[in-house]
C-alpha positions in Angstrom: 180.5 182.3 20.0 179.2 183.8 23.3 179.7 187.7 23.4 181.7 188.9 26.2 179.5 190.0 29.3 179.3 193.7 29.4 180.1 195.4 32.8 177.2 196.4 34.9 176.1 200.0 34.5 176.1 202.3 37.5 172.5 203.0 38.3 171.7 206.6 39.3 170.5 206.9 43.0 166.8 207.6 43.7 165.5 211.1 42.9 164.4 211.6 46.7 168.0 210.8 47.9 169.5 213.3 45.2 167.0 216.0 46.2 167.5 215.5 50.1 171.4 215.4 49.5 171.1 218.8 47.6 169.1 220.3 50.2 171.6 219.1 53.0 174.3 220.8 51.0 172.4 224.0 50.8 171.5 223.7 54.5 175.3 223.5 55.4 176.3 226.5 53.5 173.3 228.6 54.2 173.3 227.9 57.9 177.2 228.5 58.0 176.7 232.0 56.2 173.7 232.9 58.2 175.3 232.0 61.5 178.5 234.1 60.8 176.2 237.1 59.9 174.0 236.7 62.9 177.0 236.4 65.3 178.9 239.1 63.9 175.8 241.3 63.9 174.9 240.6 67.8 178.6 241.3 68.4 179.9 244.2 66.4 176.7 245.9 65.1 175.9 249.3 66.9 172.2 249.1 65.7 169.3 247.4 67.7 169.0 243.8 67.9 166.1 241.5 68.1 165.9 239.4 71.1 163.1 237.2 72.6 162.7 237.8 76.2 161.0 236.1 79.0 158.4 238.1 81.2 156.2 237.2 83.9 152.7 236.2 82.7 151.6 239.8 81.6 148.3 241.3 80.0 148.4 245.1 78.9 146.3 247.3 80.4 144.1 249.9 78.9 144.9 253.6 79.4 142.8 255.5 81.9 139.5 256.7 80.5 139.6 254.2 77.7 136.3 252.0 77.5 135.8 249.3 74.9 132.3 249.4 73.8 132.3 246.9 70.9 134.6 244.1 69.7 135.7 241.2 71.5 132.8 238.5 72.3 135.0 236.7 74.9 136.5 238.3 78.1 140.0 237.7 79.2 140.1 236.5 82.8 143.5 235.1 83.2 146.7 234.2 81.5 148.9 236.5 79.4 152.0 236.8 77.6 155.2 235.1 78.8 157.6 236.2 76.2 158.2 239.1 73.8 160.3 239.8 70.8 161.9 243.3 71.5 164.2 245.2 69.4 166.8 246.4 71.8 169.4 249.1 71.5 172.1 249.6 74.1 172.5 245.9 75.3 175.7 245.4 77.3 178.7 243.4 75.8 178.2 240.6 78.1 174.6 240.1 76.9 175.7 240.2 73.3 178.4 237.6 73.8 175.6 235.1 75.5 173.4 235.8 72.7 176.0 235.2 70.0 177.3 231.9 71.8 173.5 230.7 71.5 173.2 231.6 67.9 176.7 229.8 67.2 176.0 226.6 69.1 172.5 226.5 67.2 174.1 226.9 63.6 176.9 224.4 64.6 174.2 221.9 65.5 172.3 222.4 62.4 175.2 222.0 60.2 176.3 218.8 61.8 172.9 217.3 61.6 173.0 218.4 57.7 176.2 216.8 57.3 174.9 213.4 58.6 171.9 213.7 56.4 174.2 214.3 53.4 176.5 211.4 54.3 173.6 209.2 54.6 172.1 210.0 51.5 175.2 209.5 49.5 176.0 205.9 51.0 172.6 205.0 50.3 172.8 206.3 46.8 176.1 204.4 46.2 174.6 201.1 47.5 176.7 201.2 50.9 174.5 202.3 53.6 176.2 200.1 56.2 179.4 201.8 56.6 181.6 203.3 59.3 181.1 206.8 58.0 177.5 206.7 58.3 177.5 205.3 61.8 179.9 207.8 63.1 178.0 210.7 61.4 174.7 209.7 62.8 176.3 209.4 66.2 177.8 212.9 65.9 174.3 214.1 64.7 172.7 212.7 67.7 175.3 214.0 70.4 175.0 217.4 68.6 171.3 217.5 69.0 171.4 216.5 72.6 174.4 218.7 73.6 173.8 221.5 71.3 169.9 221.5 71.4 170.0 221.9 75.2 172.9 224.3 75.3 171.7 226.7 72.7 168.5 226.9 74.6 170.3 227.8 77.8 172.4 230.4 76.4 169.6 232.0 74.5 167.6 231.8 77.6 170.2 233.5 79.7 170.9 235.9 77.2 167.2 236.7 77.1 167.0 237.0 80.8 169.9 239.4 80.6 168.4 241.5 78.0 165.0 241.5 79.9 166.7 242.5 82.9 168.5 245.4 81.1 165.3 246.6 79.3 162.5 245.9 81.8 163.7 245.7 85.1 162.5 248.8 87.3 162.7 249.5 91.3 160.7 252.3 91.3 157.8 254.5 89.6 155.4 257.1 90.4 152.0 258.1 89.1 150.3 261.3 88.8 147.4 260.6 91.1 149.6 258.5 93.7 147.8 255.3 93.0 149.6 252.0 92.6 152.5 253.2 94.3 152.4 250.0 96.6 151.7 247.6 93.7 154.1 245.3 91.8 155.2 246.8 88.5 153.4 244.1 86.6 150.0 245.1 88.2 150.4 248.8 87.1 150.9 247.7 83.5 154.6 247.2 83.3 156.1 243.9 82.0 158.6 242.1 84.5 161.4 239.8 83.5 160.4 236.2 83.8 162.3 232.7 83.5 162.8 230.8 80.5 161.8 227.2 80.0 164.0 224.4 78.7 162.6 221.8 76.2 163.7 218.4 76.2 162.9 217.5 72.7 166.5 217.3 71.8 167.3 214.6 74.3 164.5 212.3 73.0 165.5 213.0 69.2 169.1 212.4 70.1 168.3 209.0 71.8 166.3 208.0 68.9 169.2 208.7 66.4 171.5 206.9 68.8 169.1 203.8 68.4 169.2 204.3 64.6 173.2 204.6 64.8 173.0 201.1 66.7 171.0 199.7 63.8 173.2 200.7 61.4 176.2 199.4 63.4 174.7 196.2 63.5 174.0 196.0 59.7 177.6 197.0 59.2 178.7 194.1 61.3 176.5 191.8 59.3 177.6 193.1 56.2 181.4 192.4 57.2 180.3 188.8 58.3 178.6 188.2 54.9 181.6 189.6 52.9 184.2 187.4 55.1 182.0 184.3 54.4 181.7 185.2 50.7 185.5 185.4 50.6 185.9 182.2 52.3 183.6 180.4 49.9 185.4 181.9 47.0 188.8 180.9 48.4 187.5 177.3 49.2 186.1 177.1 45.5 189.7 177.9 44.2 191.2 175.3 46.4 188.9 172.9 45.3 189.2 173.7 41.6 192.9 173.3 42.0 192.6 169.9 43.6 190.4 168.8 40.4 
């Protein structure tokens, strides 16, 4: 007498997938909370805000009468700072709105990417990696990185320019000895607002994810064709058994 076949036991997903899924969930809720706090803080807080502002290439000047006698072994002959992290008070509401928009877009982008990672880990752990949910999640993540990655740079860059103009832009100055009156503000030791640069890494990363989504879409198509073929073979086998 043969014993009945026991149903297969469900195997646990690999530890790496479970850890990555847990980290993606933490990232979703942590980023959401942090984004809300950051946006509300920029919009409603009456205290000073930390802002990265662009400046024209700048190097600080020594106070008159100061001479360095010992220390550096190399001489600065060019270059300088092109951005500065400042804690500013009294920013206009328009600047705060633009900065808050940048932080909001940044947070939403990170959350959508974390959702895609969590969906992929969940499907891989269940043994169904080629599914419409995974393909859609990866596509959404790719679009979010391209659009959101560029948008948050533009918003934070414009917000930084507005903050730099409010904090650093000067149109006149005076000196006790009358020197430097015809020079630029930068040359007399005052940083001048500069321009922000745009990084295009979100485009390349998003395109790479779109290629991954296309691969998953192709795998999903092959899986459906295999399932259809298996169903046809099973139906053909039943019909053959009925004839016999």
